[in-house]
C-alpha positions as CSV (number, residue, x, y, z in Angstrom):
1,X,0.0,0.0,0.0
2,X,1.3,3.5,-0.9
3,X,2.4,5.5,2.1
4,X,1.2,8.8,0.6
5,X,-2.5,9.7,0.7
6,X,-3.7,10.6,-2.8
7,X,-6.8,11.8,-4.6
8,X,-8.8,9.5,-6.9
9,X,-11.3,10.8,-9.5
10,X,-14.4,8.6,-9.2
11,X,-17.8,8.8,-10.9
12,X,-21.1,7.7,-9.4
13,X,-23.1,6.2,-12.2
14,X,-26.1,8.2,-11.1
15,X,-24.5,11.2,-12.9
16,X,-25.1,9.3,-16.2
17,X,-28.8,8.5,-15.6
18,X,-31.5,10.2,-17.8
19,X,-29.2,12.8,-19.2
20,X,-30.6,15.2,-21.9
21,X,-29.8,14.2,-25.5
22,X,-27.5,17.3,-25.8
23,X,-25.3,16.2,-22.9
24,X,-21.6,15.7,-23.6
25,X,-21.7,12.4,-21.8
26,X,-20.7,9.2,-23.6
27,X,-23.7,7.2,-24.8
28,X,-24.3,3.5,-25.3
29,X,-24.1,0.4,-23.1
30,X,-22.3,0.2,-19.7
31,X,-19.0,-0.6,-21.4
32,X,-19.2,2.5,-23.6
33,X,-20.1,4.7,-20.7
34,X,-17.2,3.4,-18.6
35,X,-14.8,3.7,-21.5
36,X,-16.0,7.3,-21.9
37,X,-15.6,7.9,-18.1
38,X,-12.0,6.6,-18.3
39,X,-11.2,8.8,-21.3
40,X,-12.6,11.8,-19.3
41,X,-10.0,11.1,-16.6
42,X,-12.0,9.2,-14.0
43,X,-10.1,6.5,-12.2
44,X,-12.9,4.8,-10.3
45,X,-16.6,4.1,-10.7
46,X,-19.4,3.7,-8.1
47,X,-22.4,1.6,-9.0
48,X,-21.2,-0.3,-12.0
49,X,-20.2,-3.9,-12.8
50,X,-17.1,-4.5,-10.8
51,X,-15.6,-7.1,-13.2
52,X,-16.0,-4.7,-16.1
53,X,-14.5,-1.9,-14.1
54,X,-11.4,-3.9,-13.3
55,X,-11.1,-5.0,-16.9
56,X,-11.0,-1.3,-17.9
57,X,-8.5,-0.4,-15.1
58,X,-11.1,1.4,-13.0
59,X,-11.5,1.0,-9.2
60,X,-15.0,-0.4,-8.5
61,X,-16.9,1.0,-5.4
62,X,-20.5,0.4,-4.4
63,X,-23.3,1.6,-2.2
64,X,-26.1,0.2,-0.1
65,X,-29.1,1.2,2.1
66,X,-29.2,-0.2,5.6
67,X,-32.5,0.5,7.4
68,X,-32.5,-2.2,10.1
69,X,-29.8,-4.1,12.1
70,X,-29.0,-7.5,10.6
71,X,-27.1,-8.9,7.6
72,X,-24.4,-6.3,7.3
73,X,-21.5,-8.7,7.7
74,X,-22.9,-11.0,5.0
75,X,-23.3,-8.1,2.7
76,X,-19.8,-6.8,3.4
77,X,-18.4,-10.2,2.6
78,X,-20.3,-10.2,-0.7
79,X,-18.8,-6.8,-1.5
80,X,-15.3,-8.3,-0.8
81,X,-16.1,-11.3,-3.0
82,X,-17.2,-9.0,-5.8
83,X,-14.0,-7.1,-5.6
84,X,-15.3,-3.7,-4.5
85,X,-12.8,-1.3,-2.9
86,X,-15.3,0.2,-0.5
87,X,-19.0,0.9,0.0
88,X,-20.9,4.0,1.0
89,X,-24.0,3.4,3.1
90,X,-27.2,5.3,3.7
91,X,-28.1,4.2,7.2
92,X,-31.5,4.3,8.9
93,X,-34.3,6.7,8.3
94,X,-33.7,9.6,10.7
95,X,-36.7,8.5,12.7
96,X,-35.0,5.8,14.9
97,X,-34.1,6.4,18.5
98,X,-30.5,7.2,19.4
99,X,-30.0,3.7,20.7
100,X,-31.3,2.1,17.5
101,X,-29.1,4.5,15.5
102,X,-26.1,3.4,17.5
103,X,-26.8,-0.2,17.0
104,X,-26.9,0.3,13.3
105,X,-23.5,2.0,13.4
106,X,-22.0,-0.6,15.7
107,X,-23.0,-3.3,13.2
108,X,-21.4,-1.4,10.4
109,X,-18.1,-0.8,12.3
110,X,-17.9,-4.5,13.3
111,X,-18.7,-5.7,9.8
112,X,-16.1,-3.5,8.3
113,X,-13.4,-4.8,10.6
114,X,-14.4,-8.4,10.3
115,X,-14.8,-8.5,6.5
116,X,-11.8,-6.1,5.9
117,X,-13.6,-3.7,3.6
118,X,-14.1,0.1,4.3
119,X,-17.8,0.9,5.0
120,X,-18.6,4.6,5.0
121,X,-21.7,6.0,6.5
122,X,-23.2,8.8,4.3
123,X,-24.2,12.2,5.6
124,X,-27.6,12.1,3.9
125,X,-31.1,13.4,4.5
126,X,-33.7,10.9,5.7
127,X,-31.1,8.8,7.4
128,X,-29.7,8.5,10.9
129,X,-27.0,11.1,10.0
130,X,-29.3,13.7,8.6
131,X,-28.7,15.9,11.7
132,X,-25.2,17.3,12.5
133,X,-25.7,17.3,16.2
134,X,-26.9,13.7,16.3
135,X,-24.0,12.6,14.0
136,X,-21.5,14.2,16.4
137,X,-23.1,12.3,19.3
138,X,-22.7,9.0,17.2
139,X,-19.1,9.8,16.7
140,X,-18.7,10.3,20.5
141,X,-20.2,6.9,21.0
142,X,-18.3,5.2,18.1
143,X,-15.1,7.0,17.2
144,X,-14.4,4.2,14.7
145,X,-17.2,5.5,12.4
146,X,-16.0,6.6,9.0
147,X,-18.0,8.8,6.6
148,X,-18.9,9.4,3.0
149,X,-19.4,13.2,3.0
150,X,-22.3,14.3,1.0
151,X,-22.5,17.7,2.6
152,X,-25.1,19.2,0.3
153,X,-27.8,17.5,2.5
154,X,-26.5,19.3,5.6
155,X,-25.8,22.6,3.8
156,X,-29.4,22.8,2.7
157,X,-31.2,21.2,5.7
158,X,-29.3,23.2,8.3
159,X,-29.1,26.4,6.2
160,X,-25.4,26.5,7.0
161,X,-24.7,29.9,5.4
162,X,-26.8,31.6,8.1
163,X,-24.7,32.7,11.0
164,X,-21.1,32.0,11.7
165,X,-20.1,29.5,9.0
166,X,-16.6,29.0,10.3
167,X,-17.8,28.2,13.8
168,X,-20.1,25.6,12.3
169,X,-17.2,24.0,10.4
170,X,-15.2,23.9,13.6
171,X,-18.1,22.1,15.3
172,X,-18.2,19.6,12.5
173,X,-14.4,18.8,12.8
174,X,-15.0,15.3,14.3
175,X,-16.8,14.4,11.1
176,X,-14.3,16.0,8.7
177,X,-11.5,14.1,10.5
178,X,-13.3,10.8,9.6
179,X,-14.3,11.5,6.0
180,X,-12.9,8.8,3.7
181,X,-15.0,9.3,0.6
182,X,-16.8,12.2,-0.9
183,X,-19.9,12.6,-3.1
184,X,-19.6,15.6,-5.3
185,X,-22.6,17.8,-5.2
186,X,-23.0,21.5,-4.4
187,X,-26.2,23.0,-3.2
188,X,-27.6,26.3,-1.8
189,X,-29.7,27.1,1.3
190,X,-32.8,26.2,-0.7
191,X,-31.7,23.6,-3.2
192,X,-29.7,20.5,-2.6
193,X,-28.1,20.3,-6.1
194,X,-27.4,23.3,-8.4
195,X,-25.4,24.0,-11.5
196,X,-22.3,26.1,-10.8
197,X,-21.2,26.8,-14.4
198,X,-17.4,26.8,-14.3
199,X,-17.3,27.2,-10.6
200,X,-15.3,30.5,-10.9
201,X,-18.2,32.9,-11.4
202,X,-18.8,35.7,-8.9
203,X,-21.9,35.6,-6.8
204,X,-21.7,32.0,-5.8
205,X,-20.7,32.0,-2.1
206,X,-22.0,28.4,-1.8
207,X,-19.1,27.3,-4.0
208,X,-16.6,28.8,-1.6
209,X,-18.4,27.1,1.3
210,X,-18.1,23.7,-0.3
211,X,-14.5,24.3,-1.1
212,X,-14.0,25.0,2.6
213,X,-15.8,21.8,3.6
214,X,-14.0,19.7,1.1
215,X,-10.7,21.1,2.1
216,X,-11.3,20.2,5.7
217,X,-12.4,16.7,4.7
218,X,-9.3,16.3,2.6
219,X,-7.1,17.4,5.5
220,X,-8.8,14.9,7.8
221,X,-8.1,12.2,5.3
222,X,-4.5,13.1,4.8
223,X,-3.9,13.3,8.5
224,X,-5.8,10.2,9.7
225,X,-6.7,7.7,7.0
226,X,-3.5,5.6,7.4
227,X,-4.4,4.8,11.0
228,X,-7.9,3.5,10.3
229,X,-8.7,-0.1,11.4
230,X,-9.5,-0.7,7.7
231,X,-7.6,1.9,5.7
232,X,-8.8,3.0,2.3
233,X,-7.1,0.9,-0.4
234,X,-3.9,2.6,-1.5
235,X,-4.8,5.5,0.8
236,X,-6.8,7.0,-2.0
237,X,-9.6,9.5,-1.3
238,X,-12.4,8.8,-3.8
239,X,-14.4,11.8,-4.9
240,X,-17.4,10.8,-6.9
241,X,-19.8,13.4,-8.5
242,X,-23.3,12.1,-7.8
243,X,-25.5,14.5,-9.8
244,X,-28.9,12.9,-10.0
245,X,-31.7,13.6,-12.5
246,X,-34.8,15.6,-12.0
247,X,-36.8,12.4,-11.9
248,X,-35.1,11.7,-8.5
249,X,-35.8,15.1,-7.2
250,X,-32.4,16.6,-7.8
251,X,-31.6,18.4,-11.1
252,X,-33.6,21.5,-11.7
253,X,-35.6,21.9,-14.9
254,X,-36.9,25.0,-16.5
255,X,-38.5,25.8,-19.9
256,X,-35.9,25.9,-22.7
257,X,-36.2,28.1,-25.8
258,X,-38.9,25.8,-27.2
259,X,-40.9,26.0,-24.0
260,X,-40.0,22.4,-23.1
261,X,-38.8,21.6,-19.5
262,X,-35.1,20.8,-19.7
263,X,-32.3,20.5,-17.2
264,X,-30.3,23.6,-16.3
265,X,-26.8,22.5,-17.2
266,X,-25.0,19.4,-18.3
267,X,-24.6,17.1,-15.2
268,X,-21.8,15.3,-17.0
269,X,-19.8,18.4,-17.5
270,X,-20.6,19.6,-14.0
271,X,-19.1,16.4,-12.7
272,X,-15.8,17.3,-14.2
273,X,-16.0,20.8,-12.7
274,X,-16.7,19.5,-9.3
275,X,-13.9,17.0,-9.5
276,X,-11.4,19.7,-10.5
277,X,-12.5,21.8,-7.5
278,X,-12.1,18.9,-5.1
279,X,-8.7,18.0,-6.6
280,X,-7.6,21.6,-6.1
281,X,-8.6,21.4,-2.4
282,X,-6.6,18.2,-1.9
283,X,-3.5,19.4,-3.9
284,X,-3.3,22.7,-2.0
285,X,-2.8,20.7,1.2
286,X,0.0,18.6,-0.3
287,X,2.1,21.6,-1.6
């Protein structure tokens, strides 16, 4: 295993779902899409055939939803047998008691250690980690927890720009220190996924806020990932744009020049923009 933490360009396959016909994304079957992703510079894929990924030289990762305690170890062992490098998990519903949430997390931590595969709990709405305060309490109970940071859920739900943003980031430090994977998505106070054009335009304070969160997550990875009970393979931080279509309640649509509802921006191109921003955050810490 490499001794130096590094950044890996991943792509969540959700970013390729139901794209407009005018998107710059590769088209065709799964092989064609994966070949196009590799040509675009992606090094890993989340949510695709792991055997095909390996054939093409792409690191395969996966995801799962865990609502109740039970079966996590068997699932983790299946992930290992299939050759996945890690898995991100949406855990619970957000309506369980603190004790039930803790039991869910305990099972994930134990399954990860026993099966020898990193399992990362996602910071996601409608899950046990939808609330920052509760997630911090879970970390206090289980310092071994590791996270997939999808911070757009917190940014919107907690209206993070209101008040002292820096103080809120300081409060979230125990989570940033434990981020081992990132889902690329940027939102605003009122919308969980927005198009940011080239990411350099003025009047987009939310972009700067996400740069700050991703930088802290990258710093936590660089400082701590090597000491994990189950370290990330090759000490690589996977960053996967997960830009989902309007049909899933994410991408915004508006009437185009013909009066037909159409997505505002190309999610495929946005994935590249987001990845470049995250790479800049990581590289700045290594200089």
